N, C-alpha and C positions, 0 to 999 in steps of 0.2 A: 541414647538411652534418657528419658527424662525422667523418668522416676524408679528404680532400681529397689528391690527387694530384698532382705537378706532374710536365707530360712537358715535353723540351726538344728540340728538334732543332737545336741551335746547333754541337754537337757537343763539351760540355763535359765535360772528364775530368777528374782526380786530378793533379796534380802529379806525375812523379814514375814513372807509370803508361803505359803504352801508349797512344800518341793515336790517335785514327780515322787512317784510310789515306786520306787525298787524294787518292791517284793512282790507286785503284780507278778503271776506267771505267766501271762498273755504279753505283759508288757503294760505300760501306762497308755491309753489312745487320748489323752487331752494334750492341748499345745495353749501356751502361754502367748498375749501378745504385747511386747514391752517397748517403751518408748526407747528409740535409739539416739535420744540424747543423754540416755541414763550414762550416772558415772559410772564405770567400768569396775570398781571397788562395789559398788552396791549389787554386783551380779554374783551368784552363787549356782554351783554344777551340781544336779543330781545322775553322777557318773555312772553308766552300765555298761559293761562292756569294751570300757577304754581304761586306761592312767588316768589319771585327773592330775596327774604331776605338773605337767606341764601348760596345762590350762591354770592353773592356780599359779604358775611364775608370770604369766602374761595371757590374758583373756583373749587376745589379739589372734590366737592359734588356732581358735575356734570360733569365736565371735568377734570377726575384724572391723568391728565399730572406728578406731581412730585410725584404721586405713583408708577405710572407705571414704573417710570424712575428706581424707587427704586428697583420694581421686575425685572425690567431688570439687575441693578447693582447685584443682590443678585442671579440671573442666573434662576430665577423663570420663565422668559419669555426671549427667546432668544432674539430679539430686539422690540422695539417699532417702528411702521412702521414711516417714516420721515413727512407724513401730517397724518393730521386726517381729519375727514369730519363730520362738522356740520350743520343740518337743522331745522329749527322752527316744532314739528311733533304737532303742534296744527292745523292739516289738517283735516276737515271733508268727504272734495272729495277724498275720498281712492281712487277710479278708476282711476283719472287723476294720482296722487301718484304714484300708481303703475303702470301706461302705461307709463308715460310720464319720472318719476323722475327717477325711480329705473333702470330703462335700463342705463341710464347716471351713476350713480352713481356703478354701478355693474362694468363698464367698468373700471372706474377710478380704483377701487379697482384691478382688475385682472392688471390692467398697471402697477402697484406697487408689484404684484406677494406676495400679500399678502396671508399667510397661515393658519390666522384665526382673527375673527372679536369677539370684544366686544362690544355689542350694549349698550347704557344708555339712557332709555326715562328718560323724567322729569315731565310729568303731567300723566293724568289719558287717556287723548286723545293720547296721544305720546304713549302708548304702541300698538296702533292699527297699527300707521306707523310703528312703531319697529318692528312689529310682522311682518308685510310685508315684510320691507326690510331683516330681521334673512332670511325669506323663499327663496327671490331672492338670496341671496348671498349664500345660501345653494345648491341653485339649480346649481351651478359652479362649486362645490364641496367643497367648504370652509367651513367651521365646526365655526359655532358662540354660543356664550352664551349671553343672554340678561338679565340685572340685573331688578329687581323689588322691588316695597315696597308693593305692595298690589296684595293677590294673585288672587284677583277675576277679576281683573282688565288683568292681564297677563293668566288667564287660559281662559281668553274669546277670545283673538286673536292666540294663539296657534301656537307660537313661537317652531321651531324646540327643542330648549332647552332651559329652563330659569331657573333661579336662585333666590330667592326672600326671605324677611325677613320683619318684620312689622316694617315700616320704615315710609317715611313723601315724599311725593312730594317735588320735587324740591330740594331732598337732596339723592338722590337717591342710590350715590357711596360712601354713610357712612356720620357722624354726621360731622357739621362744627369744624376746629379747633381741630380735634381729630385724629392725623395721624393713631393710633395704631388702632383704629376703622372701618377706610378706608383700611387699608392694609389689616385689617381680612375679610372684605367683599369682596374685591379683591382679595387676594390670595384663599378663598375657592370656588368663582364662575368661575376663570381662572381653576384649577384644574377639573373643573368639564366637561368641551370643549371637552376632550378627554373620549373615544374614542366616534366618532362620530357616528355611530350605535347606541347609548345609548340616543335617545332623551327623552325628560320629562321636568316636572317643579318639583324643589327640593328646600327645605326650607333649608336656611342658620341655623347654629348653633352659628352664629355670634352673634344673639341677647342674647342667655343665655350666652355667653362668658361674655357678656359686664354687664350682672348685677350681675354676679359674681366679674368683676373687681370694679366696683360701690360699691357693698355690703363690699367690702375689704378696702376700700375707698381710691382704685388708680386711681378714678377718681373724 
């Protein structure tokens, strides 16, 4: 994967800019384009549909920039794209999101010549938004992997390919302040992104590995 895109539906925005509108009845269908080199302390979250407590403790649980740069340094990915995309995934009006927002998002992804995309929802309803986004991106030939912590939620929306484990909404990319857990989640999920011809929903083994680690007193 020479150029990996990150797409988050946790409502991340840059401190000092306009936050997403949490009062919109049909959801805020805008999105932000944010440099991946940003200091994580400059990210704020407009949380809707999930508890923001964990992402306030560690932004990597929903926007895992630190972990992805580590994967880049270890050559698990070629490079992390220079920007990532963020929106507030609590969007009940799926039709408007699909017809208005996603064509614009896909154009931005194409502009950066992205070669694969990692999509990370934050809430149960976010899975619907991310499933639509994943299908739209794959329609232009870019493979995607969607992370999930709820099998029922992810199977309901049928993204082209997804990886799940028994986790917690608002902390989908791993447990807060546990870098090794986050690395395991991301590493295993990203290795399933190819070949593109093998879609489906798979369960990560990270949960079992973490239980063993805790049983040994290593966590």
